[in-house]
KOLNUMAR-62070 format. One record per residue (C-alpha): residue in one letter; residue number from 0; x, y, z. Coordinates in pm, 1 decimal. Layout:
% KOLNUMAR-62070
{r=A; k=NUM; u=X; v=Y; w=Z}
...
This chain:
% KOLNUMAR-62070
{r=M; k=0; u=4959.4; v=22655.7; w=-12411.4}
{r=M; k=1; u=5312.2; v=22789.2; w=-12358.1}
{r=R; k=2; u=5595.9; v=22543.7; w=-12442.1}
{r=Y; k=3; u=5834.9; v=22729.4; w=-12221.5}
{r=S; k=4; u=5734.7; v=22829.4; w=-11862.8}
{r=H; k=5; u=6057.9; v=22975.1; w=-11770.0}
{r=L; k=6; u=6334.6; v=23181.7; w=-11926.0}
{r=E; k=7; u=6685.1; v=23187.3; w=-11841.7}
{r=H; k=8; u=6824.5; v=23532.0; w=-11894.3}
{r=R; k=9; u=7165.2; v=23614.0; w=-12039.6}
{r=F; k=10; u=7310.2; v=23971.4; w=-12054.8}
{r=V; k=11; u=7502.8; v=24008.1; w=-12387.8}
{r=Q; k=12; u=7650.0; v=24297.8; w=-12567.0}
{r=H; k=13; u=7527.3; v=24167.5; w=-12910.5}
{r=L; k=14; u=7235.0; v=23957.5; w=-12973.7}
{r=P; k=15; u=7333.9; v=23604.6; w=-13119.0}
{r=E; k=16; u=7254.0; v=23504.4; w=-13468.2}
{r=H; k=17; u=7050.2; v=23223.8; w=-13334.6}
{r=L; k=18; u=6823.9; v=23251.5; w=-13039.6}
{r=E; k=19; u=6827.6; v=22943.8; w=-12801.6}
{r=P; k=20; u=6467.7; v=22847.6; w=-12691.8}
{r=G; k=21; u=6410.1; v=22915.8; w=-12335.7}
{r=V; k=22; u=6664.9; v=23203.4; w=-12311.9}
{r=L; k=23; u=6593.0; v=23572.9; w=-12284.3}
{r=Y; k=24; u=6887.6; v=23775.4; w=-12422.3}
{r=L; k=25; u=6931.9; v=24130.6; w=-12292.9}
{r=S; k=26; u=7154.7; v=24389.4; w=-12461.3}
{r=M; k=27; u=7160.7; v=24686.8; w=-12230.7}
{r=E; k=28; u=7406.1; v=24864.0; w=-12461.6}
{r=Y; k=29; u=7155.7; v=24855.2; w=-12743.7}
{r=G; k=30; u=6835.6; v=24861.7; w=-12524.7}
{r=T; k=31; u=6698.6; v=24544.1; w=-12657.0}
{r=A; k=32; u=6567.8; v=24205.7; w=-12532.3}
{r=A; k=33; u=6508.5; v=23920.2; w=-12766.4}
{r=H; k=34; u=6394.3; v=23554.7; w=-12725.7}
{r=S; k=35; u=6245.8; v=23268.9; w=-12923.4}
{r=C; k=36; u=5858.3; v=23275.9; w=-12889.4}
{r=C; k=37; u=5763.0; v=23094.5; w=-12572.5}
{r=C; k=38; u=5484.3; v=22912.8; w=-12746.3}
{r=G; k=39; u=5739.5; v=22702.8; w=-12929.0}
{r=C; k=40; u=5674.7; v=22822.8; w=-13283.7}
{r=G; k=41; u=6043.9; v=22924.9; w=-13322.2}
{r=E; k=42; u=5977.8; v=23281.3; w=-13429.5}
{r=E; k=43; u=6213.1; v=23549.9; w=-13286.7}
{r=V; k=44; u=6062.8; v=23814.2; w=-13059.9}
{r=V; k=45; u=6239.9; v=24139.9; w=-13008.8}
{r=T; k=46; u=6137.6; v=24387.7; w=-12754.8}
{r=P; k=47; u=6295.0; v=24729.8; w=-12757.7}
{r=L; k=48; u=6354.4; v=24868.6; w=-12413.1}
{r=T; k=49; u=6234.7; v=25232.3; w=-12448.4}
{r=P; k=50; u=5996.6; v=25468.1; w=-12249.7}
{r=T; k=51; u=5725.6; v=25391.1; w=-12493.5}
{r=D; k=52; u=5781.6; v=25011.1; w=-12552.2}
{r=W; k=53; u=5905.8; v=24759.9; w=-12293.1}
{r=N; k=54; u=6080.8; v=24805.1; w=-11955.6}
{r=M; k=55; u=6302.0; v=24539.9; w=-11795.7}
{r=T; k=56; u=6353.7; v=24488.9; w=-11429.3}
{r=F; k=57; u=6641.8; v=24294.0; w=-11295.7}
{r=D; k=58; u=6612.5; v=24211.4; w=-10922.9}
{r=G; k=59; u=6971.0; v=24056.5; w=-10891.8}
{r=E; k=60; u=6849.1; v=23704.8; w=-10982.8}
{r=T; k=61; u=6562.6; v=23728.2; w=-11226.7}
{r=V; k=62; u=6433.6; v=23944.9; w=-11511.0}
{r=S; k=63; u=6085.4; v=24069.8; w=-11568.6}
{r=L; k=64; u=5958.5; v=24253.3; w=-11886.7}
{r=S; k=65; u=5657.5; v=24477.2; w=-11898.1}
{r=P; k=66; u=5409.2; v=24517.9; w=-12051.0}
{r=S; k=67; u=5306.8; v=24172.4; w=-12169.9}
{r=I; k=68; u=5445.9; v=24020.7; w=-12495.6}
{r=G; k=69; u=5170.9; v=24006.9; w=-12750.9}
{r=S; k=70; u=5286.9; v=23854.8; w=-13081.6}
{r=W; k=71; u=4995.0; v=23983.8; w=-13287.8}
{r=T; k=72; u=5184.5; v=23982.4; w=-13621.8}
{r=L; k=73; u=5297.5; v=23611.5; w=-13577.9}
{r=P; k=74; u=5073.3; v=23321.4; w=-13679.7}
{r=C; k=75; u=5074.9; v=23187.9; w=-13320.6}
{r=R; k=76; u=4941.2; v=23532.1; w=-13175.2}
{r=S; k=77; u=5086.8; v=23418.2; w=-12844.3}
{r=H; k=78; u=5036.0; v=23648.3; w=-12549.9}
{r=Y; k=79; u=5224.5; v=23616.5; w=-12221.9}
{r=V; k=80; u=5402.2; v=23801.3; w=-11937.1}
{r=I; k=81; u=5761.7; v=23745.6; w=-11838.1}
{r=K; k=82; u=5773.2; v=23798.3; w=-11460.5}
{r=R; k=83; u=6075.1; v=23711.4; w=-11253.2}
{r=G; k=84; u=6196.8; v=23458.6; w=-11528.8}
{r=K; k=85; u=5850.7; v=23282.2; w=-11536.3}
{r=V; k=86; u=5639.0; v=23278.2; w=-11850.7}
{r=I; k=87; u=5276.5; v=23337.6; w=-11750.8}
{r=E; k=88; u=5028.1; v=23276.7; w=-12036.2}
{r=A; k=89; u=4779.2; v=23562.8; w=-12085.2}
{r=R; k=90; u=4429.5; v=23555.2; w=-12247.4}
{r=P; k=91; u=4426.8; v=23612.5; w=-12627.7}
{r=W; k=92; u=4316.4; v=23956.1; w=-12747.9}
{r=T; k=93; u=4049.0; v=24033.5; w=-13005.5}
{r=D; k=94; u=4125.1; v=24206.0; w=-13325.4}
{r=E; k=95; u=3949.0; v=24521.2; w=-13165.1}
{r=Q; k=96; u=4169.5; v=24521.9; w=-12862.4}
{r=I; k=97; u=4478.3; v=24485.1; w=-13079.2}
{r=A; k=98; u=4364.8; v=24791.2; w=-13296.5}
{r=A; k=99; u=4287.4; v=24996.4; w=-12987.4}
{r=E; k=100; u=4637.3; v=24921.7; w=-12834.2}
{r=R; k=101; u=4807.9; v=25014.1; w=-13166.6}
{r=R; k=102; u=4624.0; v=25356.1; w=-13156.9}
{r=R; k=103; u=4720.1; v=25403.4; w=-12790.7}
{r=D; k=104; u=5075.3; v=25310.0; w=-12871.3}
{r=K; k=105; u=5086.6; v=25545.8; w=-13171.9}
{r=A; k=106; u=4959.8; v=25838.5; w=-12966.4}
{r=A; k=107; u=5207.8; v=25756.1; w=-12667.2}
{r=K; k=108; u=5504.8; v=25762.1; w=-12910.0}
{r=A; k=109; u=5385.7; v=26096.9; w=-13058.2}
{r=R; k=110; u=5350.3; v=26245.3; w=-12712.9}
{r=H; k=111; u=5690.2; v=26107.0; w=-12589.6}
{r=Y; k=112; u=5895.0; v=26213.5; w=-12896.0}
{r=G; k=113; u=5712.2; v=26558.0; w=-12926.8}
{r=V; k=114; u=5560.8; v=26486.9; w=-13275.2}
{r=S; k=115; u=5257.6; v=26698.7; w=-13350.3}
{r=E; k=116; u=5103.1; v=26429.2; w=-13574.6}
{r=P; k=117; u=5103.7; v=26069.6; w=-13445.5}
{r=V; k=118; u=5390.7; v=25877.8; w=-13598.0}
{r=E; k=119; u=5319.6; v=25548.5; w=-13766.9}
{r=A; k=120; u=5394.1; v=25293.6; w=-13514.0}
{r=Q; k=121; u=5626.1; v=25020.3; w=-13636.3}
{r=P; k=122; u=5595.8; v=24801.3; w=-13462.7}
{r=P; k=123; u=5310.3; v=24882.1; w=-13211.7}
{r=A; k=124; u=5335.5; v=24799.5; w=-12843.0}
{r=Q; k=125; u=5229.7; v=24452.6; w=-12744.7}
{r=S; k=126; u=5341.0; v=24345.3; w=-13088.4}
{r=P; k=127; u=5710.7; v=24272.6; w=-13118.0}
{r=P; k=128; u=5867.7; v=24298.4; w=-13456.8}
{r=A; k=129; u=5846.9; v=23953.2; w=-13623.1}
{r=T; k=130; u=6052.8; v=23858.3; w=-13914.0}
{r=P; k=131; u=5998.8; v=23522.2; w=-14082.9}
{r=L; k=132; u=6272.4; v=23271.6; w=-14041.9}
{r=S; k=133; u=6322.4; v=23283.8; w=-14394.5}
{r=D; k=134; u=6482.2; v=23635.1; w=-14369.4}
{r=R; k=135; u=6848.1; v=23559.4; w=-14376.9}
{r=R; k=136; u=6967.4; v=23894.5; w=-14233.8}
{r=S; k=137; u=7100.1; v=23879.5; w=-13882.5}
{r=L; k=138; u=6878.8; v=23963.4; w=-13583.1}
{r=W; k=139; u=7096.0; v=24270.7; w=-13515.7}
{r=D; k=140; u=7073.5; v=24394.0; w=-13875.8}
{r=R; k=141; u=6700.4; v=24354.4; w=-13868.4}
{r=F; k=142; u=6686.5; v=24546.3; w=-13535.4}
{r=K; k=143; u=6897.1; v=24825.6; w=-13683.0}
{r=R; k=144; u=6666.1; v=24853.4; w=-13981.6}
{r=W; k=145; u=6371.7; v=24845.7; w=-13759.5}
{r=A; k=146; u=6518.5; v=25134.6; w=-13548.7}
{r=K; k=147; u=6603.3; v=25342.6; w=-13858.8}
{r=L; k=148; u=6233.3; v=25308.3; w=-13963.2}
{r=G; k=149; u=6111.5; v=25479.7; w=-13641.8}
{r=G; k=150; u=6073.0; v=25185.6; w=-13416.7}
């Protein structure tokens, strides 16, 4: 069950060091959305806004992200959709479904970026990069490192 059923959105230039629960931060300058996992576990969920990752829609009042958020690398393995600011819990995926999505994402990135060999997807679609709370680097530093590794 999701602890947060609605996310307030905030457009920011830089992501804050601490993500407030129930808030979806959007940095258009850096093409990134971030929030604290909606299940309430406290883990940070970062979703890059790119042609092969997530898309953001702002209707003037609310924000939607697509595709769904699948936190497959987090212990909670939460899966939900953010539509018009509402958090809609989605059914859990099997390990086989997750593996198939990771293969599809790897191939999509290879096609989009014109790589003849599929690139190693890091992180795969539906699986936002998750960093343990014990990691003391800032969220922005972790995102920059992720982007350099081929996000």
